[in-house]
N, C-alpha and C positions, 0 to 999 in steps of 0.2 A: 312810639317812640316819648317816651316819659317827658312830661312837662311841669316846670317849675313854675308856679308865680306867688306873689306875695303881695297883698293886697293892706291899705292901713286906713282903719278906719276912724271916726271923730269921736267917736265917745268907747268909752269901758265895753259894754257888753255888744260895739257893734261884729267883733269879727266871731262873738260867740250865736249870735243871729244868723249870720252866713254861714258857717259849718254846720249848723243844722240843716239849714237847706242842702249845701251840698249835698251833707250825711244821706236828705230824705230822695237828692237824684241818682246818686249813687245807689240808694234800693232798688230805686228804678231804670237802673243799665245805662244812663244817660249820659253818667263818666264814673270812672272805675280811681279811685282814690287810693293810690297805694300809700302816700299817710302827708300827713299834714302835724303844723304845732299853730295854736294860738297861743299870744303873747297881749296879754291884759297891764296895762299901767293906772291903778287906779292912784285917783286923787290922793297927795299926802304920803305915797308910798317913796320910798329910798329907791326901788326901783324896779320893774316893773315883774311880773308874776309870769312863766310861762307853761305851759299843759301841750308836754307832746305824750299822745296815747300813739303804738303804733298798729298801723293796717292791717300790717301782716304779719302777725307774728314770725314768721318764718325766716322773714330779710329785717325783725324788731332791730338788734345789734348793730348791724350796720344803719338805720337811720339815725339810731338813739348819736352815735359818732359825728355822726351830719348835723343832727341838729344840737347838739354839744358845741359846737367846732362854730357853725352858723350864730347861733344866739346867744352863743358866749361869748362871744369877738360882738358880735354888735352891741349887745347889753350891758356885758359885765366884767369887760376890761377895762380897767378906767384910761380912757384917753386925754392926754395932755399935750399939748405942745405937738413939736417935732413927731415924738409918739403915737399919738392920734395917725397923720399921712402915714407911720409906716406900718401901723397895722390896718388900715383900710385897705394901703395895698396889698399887704401879703392874703389879709383876707380875699380880694377882687382875684390875684394869681389864682389862688385855692377853688375859688368858684365860681372862677371863669366856664368851667365846661358846660356850666347850668346856665351858664349866658348871664349871669352877675358880673355886673360890673362898679367900678370902684364908684361913680355917681348912682349907681340903684344903691349900693352899700350905705353911701350917706343919702338918699334920700328912705330909707329905711332908718336910720339914726336919726334924724329929723322929723320925720312924720310920726313917728312912738313918742310920744313923750307923757309925761301924768295924763289922765283923762283919754287917754286916746288907750286905740289897741292894733292886732296885726294878726292878719290869717297867713300863714305859709301853706300851699298845697303842692304836691307831688301827685300828679295824673299821669294817664292814660290813656288812653283811646275811649271816645265817646260821641256823642252827638251833639256836639260846638256848640248848633242852632237850638234844640229846644233845654241843654243844660243853663245857656244865655239866658234865655224866658227866666227861668225861675230867680236867677239872682236881677233881676228887674229893678232898677230903684233901689238895691241895697246901698247905694251911697259911699262907693269905698274909691282910695287913688292907689290904679296898678304900680307894683315898683314892673319897672320892664322884666322879663327874663326871657326864655327861650320861644316863646308862641312866632307861628306865622303872623306876618305882619294884619291879613283876615282874620285870623282868631281874636288876637289884640283887640283892634276893631268894634269887634264883634261884642266883647265881656266886655268894653268901655263902657257902650255903647248902653250895653244894658244895666251894667254895675249900678248905672248912672253917676261914675265915677269920672278924674284926669288921666 
């Protein structure tokens, strides 16, 4: 079963650092990365930068649409007043199949601001225990997704996050 996770970091480089660890773990078959996206919001920038590189070239078009909808809806659609609630509600309905609720979408929007970053992962089977060991102390905040409670607890403990 594919797992979607979104992590926010207190620094612009945090997501890139964690992504390097994830790539190393994938090369050792501790996790299979289906696709990922990194979002960085440098201080002083009007909007965040996104970096989407498709890990599975055969399914890249599908993932491109997924990331475009998710990241575009999160960060690039101007949201004001009642339109904000409608947009978040629409996104949460769209992504409910992967476990993203409106509260999660709001936490991502609030967590990624100037001076921060986020790592979005779609992964499959792997050695969760050994993978989590690699991520120990990275200091991220997990935005809830379709993980089991045990997987979530292990990753939260390992990342040293909330």
